[in-house]
VMD Tcl script that draws the C-alpha trace (Angstrom):
set ca {
  {0.00 0.00 0.00}
  {1.69 3.19 -1.15}
  {1.10 6.89 -0.90}
  {1.26 7.55 -4.62}
  {-1.64 9.35 -6.29}
  {-3.60 7.67 -9.04}
  {-3.44 8.73 -12.66}
  {-6.43 10.56 -14.22}
  {-7.83 7.18 -15.22}
  {-7.23 5.83 -11.72}
  {-10.58 6.66 -10.09}
  {-12.50 5.20 -13.05}
  {-10.37 2.07 -13.02}
  {-10.92 1.73 -9.28}
  {-14.70 2.00 -9.63}
  {-14.69 -0.62 -12.37}
  {-12.55 -2.92 -10.25}
  {-14.84 -2.50 -7.24}
  {-17.89 -3.23 -9.37}
  {-16.38 -6.42 -10.78}
  {-17.82 -9.39 -8.89}
  {-15.61 -12.01 -7.29}
  {-15.52 -15.49 -8.85}
  {-18.50 -16.59 -6.72}
  {-20.57 -13.65 -7.96}
  {-20.48 -11.63 -4.73}
  {-19.50 -7.94 -4.65}
  {-15.96 -7.53 -3.33}
  {-15.96 -5.61 -0.07}
  {-14.11 -2.33 0.11}
  {-13.21 -3.14 3.70}
  {-13.35 -6.61 5.26}
  {-13.18 -6.79 9.06}
  {-12.24 -10.31 10.14}
  {-12.42 -11.49 13.75}
  {-11.14 -8.11 14.91}
  {-10.57 -7.50 18.60}
  {-9.29 -4.15 19.87}
  {-7.99 -3.60 23.38}
  {-6.69 -0.69 25.42}
  {-4.44 -2.20 28.04}
  {-6.25 -5.23 29.44}
  {-9.72 -3.99 28.46}
  {-11.21 -5.29 25.21}
  {-13.22 -2.52 23.53}
  {-14.20 -4.66 20.53}
  {-14.56 -8.42 20.50}
  {-14.27 -10.63 17.43}
  {-15.95 -8.21 15.00}
  {-16.54 -9.62 11.53}
  {-18.31 -7.59 8.85}
  {-17.86 -6.25 5.32}
  {-18.17 -2.65 4.15}
  {-19.22 -2.65 0.52}
  {-18.27 -0.26 -2.30}
  {-20.52 2.78 -2.48}
  {-22.76 2.00 0.47}
  {-23.69 3.90 3.62}
  {-23.17 1.69 6.65}
  {-24.54 3.06 9.92}
  {-23.03 1.91 13.21}
  {-25.49 2.26 16.10}
  {-25.47 1.31 19.76}
  {-25.41 2.86 23.23}
  {-22.52 4.93 24.54}
  {-19.53 2.80 25.41}
  {-20.53 0.09 22.96}
  {-17.39 0.43 20.82}
  {-18.69 2.48 17.90}
  {-15.95 5.12 17.87}
  {-13.25 2.55 18.64}
  {-14.44 0.59 15.62}
  {-14.34 3.68 13.40}
  {-10.86 4.64 14.60}
  {-9.67 1.10 13.99}
  {-10.46 1.45 10.30}
  {-7.81 4.12 9.74}
  {-5.52 3.18 12.62}
  {-6.15 6.25 14.76}
  {-6.27 3.90 17.74}
  {-2.54 3.38 17.21}
  {-2.15 6.74 18.96}
  {-3.70 5.39 22.17}
  {-1.26 4.14 24.83}
  {-1.66 0.42 25.34}
  {-3.63 -0.25 22.15}
  {-3.42 -3.75 20.73}
  {-5.47 -5.83 18.34}
  {-5.99 -9.27 16.92}
  {-7.68 -10.22 13.68}
  {-7.47 -8.34 10.40}
  {-8.96 -5.40 8.54}
  {-8.49 -5.61 4.78}
  {-8.72 -2.58 2.48}
  {-9.07 -3.79 -1.10}
  {-7.68 -7.12 0.09}
  {-4.61 -5.67 1.87}
  {-4.18 -5.88 5.65}
  {-4.09 -2.29 6.94}
  {-2.16 -3.41 10.03}
  {0.64 -4.93 7.99}
  {4.03 -3.54 9.07}
  {4.71 -2.26 5.53}
  {1.61 -0.06 5.39}
  {2.17 3.70 5.01}
  {-0.21 4.89 7.73}
  {-0.29 8.49 6.45}
  {-1.34 7.27 3.01}
  {-3.91 4.97 4.61}
  {-5.50 7.87 6.48}
  {-5.80 9.84 3.26}
  {-7.64 6.91 1.71}
  {-10.02 6.72 4.70}
  {-10.96 10.29 5.51}
  {-12.31 11.07 9.00}
  {-14.93 13.65 10.00}
  {-15.39 14.19 13.73}
  {-18.41 15.10 15.85}
  {-17.16 18.61 16.63}
  {-16.23 20.67 13.55}
  {-12.68 21.96 13.70}
  {-12.01 24.44 10.90}
  {-8.45 25.70 10.72}
  {-8.04 29.38 11.75}
  {-7.83 30.45 8.10}
  {-10.13 31.38 5.25}
  {-12.62 28.95 3.72}
  {-10.44 28.60 0.63}
  {-7.31 27.97 2.69}
  {-9.08 25.30 4.73}
  {-9.96 23.29 1.63}
  {-6.77 23.89 -0.36}
  {-4.38 23.13 2.50}
  {-4.40 19.34 2.06}
  {-3.93 19.36 -1.72}
  {-1.11 21.91 -1.40}
  {0.65 19.70 1.15}
  {0.36 16.84 -1.36}
  {2.10 18.91 -4.03}
  {-0.80 20.39 -5.99}
  {0.29 23.73 -7.45}
  {-1.39 26.32 -9.60}
  {-4.14 28.64 -8.46}
  {-6.63 27.51 -11.08}
  {-6.22 23.85 -10.15}
  {-6.60 24.61 -6.44}
  {-9.68 26.71 -7.19}
  {-11.18 23.75 -9.06}
  {-10.53 21.42 -6.12}
  {-12.04 23.90 -3.66}
  {-15.19 24.35 -5.74}
  {-15.63 20.63 -6.36}
  {-15.20 19.76 -2.68}
  {-17.58 22.47 -1.52}
  {-20.19 21.42 -4.09}
  {-19.93 17.80 -2.96}
  {-20.48 18.92 0.64}
  {-23.55 20.98 -0.37}
  {-21.85 24.19 0.76}
  {-20.72 25.92 -2.44}
  {-23.84 28.00 -3.05}
  {-23.70 29.37 0.49}
  {-20.04 30.44 0.48}
  {-18.96 30.89 -3.15}
  {-18.81 34.67 -2.71}
  {-17.06 34.46 0.68}
  {-14.14 32.11 0.06}
  {-11.68 34.62 1.57}
  {-13.75 34.92 4.75}
  {-12.51 33.45 8.02}
  {-14.01 29.97 8.32}
  {-14.70 30.62 12.02}
  {-17.49 32.98 10.93}
  {-19.51 30.12 9.45}
  {-22.41 28.61 11.37}
  {-21.90 25.29 13.15}
  {-23.63 23.35 10.39}
  {-21.61 25.12 7.72}
  {-18.39 24.45 9.61}
  {-19.21 20.74 9.69}
  {-19.84 20.68 5.95}
  {-16.57 22.59 5.51}
  {-14.82 19.76 7.37}
  {-16.49 17.24 5.07}
  {-15.29 19.25 2.07}
  {-11.77 19.43 3.52}
  {-11.66 15.63 3.63}
  {-13.12 15.31 0.12}
  {-10.40 17.60 -1.27}
  {-7.90 14.81 -0.54}
  {-9.81 12.38 -2.78}
  {-10.39 9.62 -0.21}
  {-11.94 6.26 -1.02}
  {-13.89 5.83 2.23}
  {-15.56 8.43 4.45}
  {-15.62 7.79 8.19}
  {-18.05 10.01 10.11}
  {-18.19 10.03 13.89}
  {-21.56 11.50 14.89}
  {-21.20 14.35 12.37}
  {-24.60 15.85 13.18}
  {-24.46 15.85 16.98}
  {-25.43 19.29 18.17}
  {-26.63 20.47 14.75}
  {-30.08 21.84 14.00}
  {-32.48 19.80 11.83}
  {-31.84 21.89 8.70}
  {-28.05 21.45 8.93}
  {-28.51 17.76 9.70}
  {-30.71 17.37 6.63}
  {-28.10 18.98 4.41}
  {-25.39 16.63 5.62}
  {-27.67 13.64 5.11}
  {-28.46 14.86 1.58}
  {-24.74 15.16 0.91}
  {-24.19 11.58 2.07}
  {-26.85 10.36 -0.35}
  {-24.94 11.91 -3.24}
  {-21.48 11.00 -1.95}
  {-22.25 7.29 -1.80}
  {-22.15 7.31 -5.60}
  {-18.35 7.64 -5.24}
  {-17.44 6.50 -1.75}
  {-18.04 3.87 0.87}
  {-19.41 5.68 3.93}
  {-19.31 4.52 7.55}
  {-21.58 6.63 9.76}
  {-21.42 6.32 13.54}
  {-24.55 7.82 15.07}
  {-26.41 7.80 18.37}
  {-29.53 8.91 16.52}
  {-31.43 5.81 15.41}
  {-33.77 7.95 13.30}
  {-30.77 9.28 11.40}
  {-29.47 5.76 10.86}
  {-32.89 4.77 9.47}
  {-32.89 7.74 7.09}
  {-29.27 7.94 6.01}
  {-27.94 4.39 5.59}
  {-28.27 1.36 3.37}
  {-27.17 -1.15 6.01}
  {-26.96 -0.90 9.77}
  {-24.74 -2.64 12.32}
  {-25.67 -2.74 16.01}
  {-22.78 -2.81 18.50}
  {-23.35 -3.57 22.16}
  {-20.59 -3.81 24.77}
  {-17.96 -4.24 22.07}
  {-19.78 -7.04 20.25}
  {-21.54 -7.05 16.90}
  {-25.11 -8.08 17.72}
  {-26.60 -7.72 14.27}
  {-25.94 -6.35 10.80}
  {-28.32 -6.21 7.86}
  {-30.20 -3.93 5.53}
  {-31.42 -0.86 7.37}
  {-35.02 -1.71 6.53}
  {-34.64 -5.22 7.97}
  {-32.81 -4.11 11.12}
  {-35.42 -1.45 11.93}
  {-38.56 -3.34 10.95}
  {-37.70 -6.99 11.58}
  {-34.54 -7.32 13.69}
  {-33.22 -10.81 14.23}
  {-32.13 -10.26 17.84}
  {-34.26 -9.11 20.73}
  {-31.53 -6.80 21.98}
  {-31.62 -4.92 18.67}
  {-35.39 -4.50 18.97}
  {-35.09 -3.25 22.54}
  {-32.44 -0.69 21.58}
  {-34.16 0.77 18.54}
  {-37.49 0.99 20.41}
  {-35.85 2.91 23.24}
  {-35.97 0.31 26.01}
  {-32.31 1.02 26.77}
  {-29.43 3.12 25.47}
}
mol new
graphics top color blue
foreach p $ca { graphics top sphere $p radius 0.5 }
foreach p [lrange $ca 0 end-1] q [lrange $ca 1 end] { graphics top cylinder $p $q radius 0.2 }
display resetview
């Protein structure tokens, strides 16, 4: 796994490769989590998780606080490596390659799996500088090219029309919902393959939440999306499949319609109907 950027034909070739079925006719997963256990010190935060994340799907991860949702998300791009005492067993494969292999370029991995956090954190610069910073650090030069990247990223995050005449404005002057979409755009400017979102709408008003959910609907045409949310109604609206984590264990995963209307496990039913959580 290298840090090199793809050629202009690269994204198209990647989409074609992802769409090509495996020999048994099944869609190849973008990410395959296999018997994955994550621990901090002696405490196991995740236990024997096995699931696939498919190309161009929105997978919601739901469950009560402390159930392992954020630990799972951070395991996908190795942010848990930064935690003292972190260890793991099992594998996570990205396009068939083990992301925990010793030869993996972790910086390149994190560009491929872009992370958006619950609290928006715009850099203390202009809107344009926030979006163009990543591409410039990766060697993109030329004002016109950077302007194209900024516009494309802001359009994809459903923010362009609101800020196109204010790109030189301090990003701190944006509303909370706009700042969160700015952070989404900042990740998109790096051309990731997977979007990881950790409760991106917590604290946002319904209108801002709706705009982010609309953006996710469009973005799944190009990306695999993993959405951690404590809002079961959001999971029902904004995902194709849903996984329920409880006390570090995967209780159930299936189509969102099935999980919310006909869950296999009683614990899933009790959680989504508000009996606990």
